[in-house]
C-alpha positions as CSV (number, residue, x, y, z in Angstrom):
1,M,129.8,369.4,31.1
2,G,128.0,372.4,29.7
3,G,124.5,371.5,28.9
4,F,122.4,372.8,26.0
5,F,120.7,375.0,28.4
6,E,122.7,376.9,30.9
7,A,121.4,378.0,34.3
8,G,119.6,381.3,34.2
9,A,116.3,383.0,33.5
10,G,113.9,381.0,31.4
11,T,116.0,377.8,31.4
12,G,115.2,376.2,34.7
13,G,113.5,372.8,34.5
14,I,114.0,372.4,30.8
15,A,114.6,368.7,31.2
16,A,110.9,368.2,32.2
17,P,109.4,369.4,28.9
18,V,112.1,367.5,27.0
19,A,111.2,364.2,28.8
20,A,107.4,364.8,28.6
21,V,107.5,365.5,24.8
22,A,109.7,362.5,24.3
23,V,107.4,360.2,26.2
24,A,104.2,361.6,24.5
25,A,105.8,361.2,21.1
26,C,107.0,357.7,21.7
27,C,103.6,356.6,23.0
28,A,101.9,358.2,20.0
29,V,104.2,356.4,17.5
30,F,103.9,353.0,19.3
31,L,100.1,353.2,19.4
32,R,99.8,354.3,15.9
33,L,102.0,351.5,14.6
34,H,100.2,348.9,16.7
35,L,96.7,350.0,15.8
36,G,97.6,350.2,12.1
37,R,99.0,346.7,12.1
38,Y,96.7,344.8,14.4
39,G,93.6,346.9,14.8
40,R,91.6,347.1,18.0
41,I,93.5,346.4,21.3
42,A,91.4,343.8,23.2
43,G,91.7,340.7,25.2
44,W,94.8,339.3,26.9
45,P,97.0,340.4,23.9
46,G,95.7,343.9,24.4
47,R,96.6,343.8,28.1
48,V,100.1,342.7,27.2
49,T,100.3,345.5,24.7
50,Q,99.4,348.0,27.4
51,A,102.0,346.4,29.7
52,V,104.7,347.0,27.0
53,L,103.7,350.7,26.8
54,L,103.6,351.1,30.5
55,T,107.0,349.4,30.9
56,G,108.5,351.8,28.4
57,I,107.1,354.8,30.2
58,G,108.4,353.4,33.6
59,V,111.9,352.8,32.3
60,G,112.0,356.3,30.8
61,A,110.7,357.8,34.1
62,Y,113.4,355.9,36.0
63,A,116.1,357.3,33.7
64,V,115.3,360.9,34.4
65,W,113.5,361.0,37.8
66,P,113.8,363.0,40.0
67,L,114.5,366.0,37.8
68,P,116.5,368.6,39.7
69,G,117.0,372.3,39.3
70,P,119.7,373.3,36.7
71,A,122.3,374.1,39.4
72,E,122.0,370.7,41.2
73,C,124.7,368.5,39.9
74,A,125.8,365.0,40.8
75,A,129.4,363.9,41.2
76,D,131.5,363.3,38.2
77,P,130.0,360.2,36.6
78,L,133.4,358.9,35.6
79,A,135.0,359.4,39.0
80,S,133.3,356.4,40.7
81,P,132.4,353.6,38.2
82,F,131.0,351.5,41.0
83,S,128.6,353.6,42.9
84,L,127.1,351.3,45.5
85,G,129.9,351.8,48.0
86,A,129.5,355.6,47.7
87,L,125.9,355.4,48.9
88,E,126.8,354.2,52.4
89,G,125.2,356.4,55.0
90,R,122.5,357.8,52.7
91,P,118.8,357.2,53.3
92,G,118.1,353.7,52.0
93,G,121.7,353.1,51.3
94,P,123.1,350.8,48.6
95,L,120.4,348.2,49.1
96,R,117.5,350.4,48.0
97,H,119.5,351.7,45.0
98,A,120.5,348.2,43.9
99,A,116.9,346.8,44.3
100,L,115.5,349.6,42.2
101,A,118.2,349.2,39.5
102,F,117.5,345.5,39.4
103,A,113.7,345.6,39.5
104,V,113.1,348.3,36.9
105,L,114.3,345.9,34.1
106,V,112.5,342.8,35.3
107,P,109.4,343.7,33.2
108,V,111.6,344.2,30.2
109,G,112.9,340.7,30.4
110,L,109.5,339.2,31.1
111,L,107.9,340.9,28.1
112,A,110.9,340.0,25.9
113,R,110.2,336.3,26.6
114,H,106.4,336.2,27.0
115,R,105.4,338.7,24.3
116,Y,108.3,338.7,21.8
117,R,109.7,335.1,22.3
118,R,113.3,336.3,22.6
119,G,116.0,333.9,23.8
120,V,118.1,334.3,26.9
121,L,121.1,335.9,25.0
122,A,119.0,338.4,23.1
123,T,117.2,339.3,26.4
124,A,120.6,339.8,28.2
125,A,121.8,342.0,25.4
126,L,118.5,344.0,25.5
127,G,118.8,344.4,29.2
128,A,122.4,345.6,29.0
129,L,121.7,348.0,26.2
130,T,118.7,349.4,28.1
131,A,120.7,349.8,31.3
132,L,123.5,351.5,29.3
133,A,121.0,353.9,27.7
134,I,119.6,354.8,31.2
135,E,123.2,355.5,32.5
136,A,123.9,357.6,29.4
137,V,120.9,359.7,30.0
138,Q,121.9,360.3,33.6
139,A,125.6,360.9,32.8
140,T,124.8,363.5,30.1
141,G,122.2,365.4,32.1
142,V,119.1,364.2,30.2
143,L,121.1,364.3,26.9
144,G,122.3,367.8,27.5
145,A,119.0,369.4,28.7
146,L,120.7,370.0,32.0
147,P,124.1,371.8,32.4
148,C,125.5,368.8,34.2
149,A,124.8,365.2,35.3
150,H,122.0,365.1,37.9
151,R,122.6,361.5,38.9
152,V,125.7,359.3,39.1
153,A,126.0,356.8,36.3
154,A,127.8,353.6,37.3
155,V,128.9,350.2,35.9
156,D,127.2,348.3,38.7
157,D,123.8,349.7,37.6
158,V,124.3,348.2,34.2
159,L,125.2,344.8,35.7
160,L,122.2,344.9,38.0
161,G,119.9,345.9,35.2
162,T,121.1,343.0,33.0
163,A,120.5,340.6,35.9
164,G,117.0,342.0,36.4
165,A,116.2,341.4,32.7
166,L,117.4,337.8,33.0
167,A,115.3,337.3,36.1
168,G,112.3,338.7,34.1
169,W,113.1,336.2,31.3
170,L,112.8,333.3,33.7
171,L,109.5,334.7,34.9
172,G,108.5,334.8,31.2
173,L,109.2,331.1,30.9
174,A,106.8,330.5,33.8
175,A,104.2,332.9,32.4
176,D,104.2,330.9,29.1
177,R,102.9,327.9,31.0
178,V,100.0,329.5,32.7
179,L,99.0,332.6,30.6
180,P,97.1,332.7,27.3
181,R,98.8,333.5,24.0
182,P,100.1,337.1,24.1
183,W,100.8,337.9,20.5
184,P,97.9,339.9,18.9
185,G,95.9,338.8,16.0
186,G,94.3,341.2,13.6
187,L,91.0,342.6,14.8
188,A,88.7,344.8,12.7
189,D,88.7,348.2,14.4
190,I,85.1,349.2,13.7
191,F,83.5,349.2,17.1
192,P,83.1,352.5,19.1
193,P,86.3,353.3,20.9
194,G,86.3,353.0,24.7
195,L,86.7,355.9,27.1
196,G,90.3,354.9,27.9
197,R,91.4,355.1,24.3
198,R,89.7,358.4,23.8
199,A,91.2,359.8,27.0
200,A,94.6,358.6,25.9
201,G,94.3,360.6,22.7
202,H,93.4,363.8,24.5
203,L,96.2,363.2,27.0
204,I,98.8,362.9,24.2
205,D,97.4,366.1,22.7
206,L,97.6,367.9,26.0
207,A,101.2,366.7,26.7
208,L,102.5,367.7,23.2
209,W,100.6,371.0,23.3
210,W,101.6,372.2,26.8
211,Y,105.2,370.8,27.0
212,G,105.9,371.3,23.3
213,T,105.1,375.0,23.5
214,L,107.0,375.2,26.7
215,L,110.0,373.7,25.0
216,A,109.6,375.9,22.0
217,A,109.5,379.0,24.1
218,A,112.6,378.0,26.0
219,L,114.5,377.3,22.7
220,I,113.6,380.8,21.4
221,V,114.7,382.4,24.7
222,R,118.0,380.4,24.6
223,A,118.6,381.4,21.0
224,G,118.2,385.1,21.9
225,Y,115.2,385.7,19.6
226,A,112.5,386.2,22.2
227,P,110.4,389.3,21.4
228,L,108.5,388.8,24.7
229,P,109.2,387.6,28.2
230,E,109.2,383.8,28.4
231,S,105.9,383.6,30.2
232,E,104.2,385.8,27.6
233,L,105.9,384.0,24.8
234,H,104.7,380.7,26.1
235,A,101.1,382.0,26.4
236,A,101.3,383.2,22.8
237,A,102.7,379.8,21.7
238,L,99.9,378.0,23.5
239,I,97.2,380.1,21.7
240,A,98.9,379.7,18.3
241,A,99.3,375.9,18.7
242,A,95.7,375.5,19.8
243,V,94.4,377.4,16.8
244,L,96.7,375.4,14.4
245,F,96.3,371.9,15.8
246,G,93.0,372.2,17.6
247,L,90.9,374.2,15.1
248,V,92.6,374.2,11.7
249,Q,93.9,370.7,11.5
250,P,90.7,368.8,12.4
251,V,88.8,370.8,9.8
252,L,91.4,369.9,7.1
253,R,92.0,366.2,8.0
254,G,89.7,363.5,6.6
255,D,89.3,361.9,10.1
256,R,88.6,365.4,11.6
257,C,91.1,364.8,14.5
258,T,93.9,366.5,16.4
259,P,97.4,364.9,16.3
260,G,97.0,362.8,19.5
261,R,93.6,361.4,18.5
262,A,94.8,360.8,15.0
263,C,97.6,358.6,16.3
264,L,95.1,356.5,18.1
265,M,93.2,356.0,14.8
266,L,90.2,357.9,16.0
267,A,87.8,360.0,13.9
268,T,85.0,362.5,14.5
269,A,82.0,361.0,12.7
270,A,78.5,362.3,11.9
271,A,75.8,361.1,14.3
272,G,73.8,358.4,12.6
273,P,74.1,354.9,11.2
274,L,76.2,355.8,8.1
275,P,80.0,355.6,8.4
276,E,80.9,359.1,7.3
277,P,83.1,361.9,8.7
278,A,81.3,364.8,10.4
279,S,80.9,368.0,8.4
280,R,83.5,370.7,8.8
281,P,81.3,373.3,10.4
282,R,80.2,370.8,13.0
283,V,83.8,369.9,13.7
284,L,84.8,373.5,14.0
285,V,82.1,374.2,16.6
286,R,83.0,371.1,18.5
287,S,86.6,372.1,18.6
288,L,85.8,375.5,19.8
289,L,83.6,374.1,22.6
290,L,86.4,371.8,23.8
291,Y,89.7,373.6,23.2
292,A,88.9,377.3,23.5
293,P,88.1,377.1,27.2
294,V,91.1,374.9,27.9
295,T,93.4,377.3,26.1
296,V,92.1,380.4,27.9
297,L,92.4,378.7,31.3
298,F,95.9,377.4,30.6
299,A,97.1,380.7,29.2
300,A,95.7,382.4,32.4
301,G,97.6,379.9,34.6
302,L,94.4,378.2,35.9
303,H,95.5,374.7,34.9
304,W,93.4,372.8,37.4
305,W,90.3,374.6,36.5
306,A,90.8,373.4,32.9
307,L,90.0,369.9,34.1
308,L,86.3,371.0,34.4
309,V,86.1,371.0,30.6
310,P,86.8,367.3,30.0
311,I,84.8,366.4,33.1
312,V,81.7,368.3,31.9
313,H,82.2,366.9,28.4
314,G,82.7,363.3,29.5
315,L,79.9,362.9,32.0
316,P,77.2,362.2,29.4
317,A,79.5,359.7,27.8
318,L,79.5,357.6,31.0
319,A,75.7,357.2,30.8
320,R,75.2,356.8,27.1
321,A,75.6,353.6,25.1
322,D,77.1,355.5,22.1
323,G,79.7,357.3,24.3
324,A,78.7,360.7,23.1
325,G,80.1,363.6,25.1
326,L,78.4,366.9,25.7
327,A,80.1,368.6,22.8
328,D,79.1,365.7,20.5
329,L,75.4,366.0,21.6
330,I,75.4,369.7,20.9
331,C,77.1,369.4,17.5
332,G,75.6,366.2,16.3
333,T,78.9,364.3,16.1
334,R,80.3,361.1,17.5
335,T,83.8,359.8,18.3
336,A,84.4,356.7,16.1
337,T,87.4,354.9,14.7
338,R,89.0,355.7,11.4
339,A,88.3,352.3,10.1
340,W,84.5,353.0,10.7
341,T,84.5,356.3,8.8
342,E,86.5,354.8,6.0
343,G,84.0,352.0,5.6
344,G,85.5,349.2,7.6
345,G,89.2,349.3,6.7
346,L,91.1,346.3,7.8
347,P,94.4,346.2,9.8
348,A,97.5,345.1,8.0
349,K,97.9,341.9,10.1
350,L,94.3,340.8,10.0
351,I,94.1,337.0,9.4
352,R,91.5,336.7,6.7
353,Y,89.2,333.6,6.6
354,A,89.5,331.3,3.6
355,P,87.0,328.5,3.3
356,P,88.6,325.0,2.9
357,A,88.7,323.5,-0.5
358,E,85.9,321.2,-1.4
359,P,86.9,317.5,-0.8
360,R,87.4,315.6,-3.9
361,A,85.5,312.3,-4.5
362,P,87.8,309.3,-4.3
363,A,88.9,308.0,-7.7
364,P,87.4,304.7,-8.7
365,R,89.8,301.7,-8.4
366,A,90.7,300.0,-11.6
367,G,89.6,296.5,-12.1
């Protein structure tokens, strides 16, 4: 099977940026839809929501991991539809392979029952379709990102995955008896966002920025339009994307945010009690303080040194009640939610309180 990228200069490891961009984009869409519908993620329903997100990431990682070099191919995926027997003599053997194929879809079945209240037939169908999607990714070399299949796809993995989803469904039945209500109710998202939510927004930005530009550079090289060597082209793409999405976009948007932070419904607000966005000059200076050093260090290949920027910025946030980072203190800004800067906007699924009707006086009896 000839993949979209053939083996050669500039194309090795292209499956990694494809997978990373896909995971980051799916996480961004999921969180944006959830926050828009239900508001703040909190309590036990919030923990279950996080479990749904982590389960999706785990299933995606299982489908593509480990990512090999472009020249490392598995056997013909159609030559051995039942692969467990072919694993005899390998480290771990068929037992390890079967246990992993079974266990990876147990959380899918558990959440299908506990969170989404799906029946056993719907859960079995979901498990089978998910297992089929995993095998399709493996059989096609990460949907064509590799020149050949890097793992053997097999029918028995689909059967094991379906059985794992059904086992998870049974666990969901037990969870319903002992765990609180998992479905979220609407919560007004006007409180200051936690460090985890803010860090997730930056992490999505970083994944889309780094792996998105890596993928774009590889596409240009593959198409034959590269005016520079791939390493230099990637560095140029990093700088261009940082200027466009890190400096220009926050100034133009009403919430003053980069794409990842915007998906988490965050906003850069002015320091003070009034719910208003920060001024554009302050946002521009804040963006320069945060993103310019990271861009320079990444472009120079000093990736790990770039971690000093969020560490230095985040240390004051750990000690302050308002969660202000170093760049916020310098620029007079604060990280808030979009609902706060928009004057307390309500989520779509908020259950609004309606006072009960006044009781009527009983009608006098005739006679």
